[in-house]
N, C-alpha and C positions, 0 to 999 in steps of 0.2 A: 658059543651061546646062540640060542635061537632068538630071532627077532620076534617081539610080541607086538601085536597091534592093540592099541588101547581104544576102546570105543568111547564115543562122546556120551556124556550123560544126557538122559532124556530131558527135554525142556520142561520146566515146571508148568503143569497144566492144572490150574486152579478152577477151571470153569465149572466143575461139578462139586466143588467142596461144600457149598451150602446144602445141596441135596443129600450128599453123603452124611453130613453132620446131622441133618434132620432125621435121616433114617436111624442113625446111631442113638439120637435122643429117644425116638419112638421105641426102639428095641430095648433101651435101658428102662423106660417106663414099663414096658411089658414084663421085663424081668422082675421089677419091683412088685407089680401086681401079682405075678405068679408066686413070688416068695410069700406074699401075704396069705395066699391059699395054703401054703405048706406050714405056716406058723402053727396052725391048730394041731398038727401032728408031730411037732418038733418037741424035743426035750428042752428043758430050761437052758442048757448050754447051747444047744443048736439055735434056739430062739435068739439068744444074745448075739451069736455069730451072724445070723440072718439080719438082725436089726442093725448091727454094726456095718455089714456089707451094704445095706440099703442106705445108710447115712453117707457112705462113700459114693454110692450111685447118685444120690441127690447132689452131692458136690460136683460130680462129673457132669451131670445134666446142666448145672449152672455154668460150668466152664464151657461146655459145648455150645450153650445158648449165647454166651458172650462171643465165642469164636464165630458163630453164625452171623451175629451182628457185624463183626469185623469183616468177615468175608463178603457179606452182602454190600457193605459200604465200599469195599475194595472193588467189587464187581461194578458198582455204579460209577466209580471213578476210573474205570478202565485198568485196574490193577497197577496204578502208578504209585 
């Protein structure tokens, strides 16, 4: 048998989580706005799919905003 070296996991670096989450929120909002532009060209079935996806996007935005608040508070408290 050959000996394998196991690497240590990288330490958890949460220092830029707030910024990453904010970017994700902004990207999701842009996706919603772009989908509104395509609704006028979509069939009834496609419209329903787009609207359903946008509802899920809105839920994701709310979850990400909650996570931003949590991460910002953790940052203020030194991630303790």
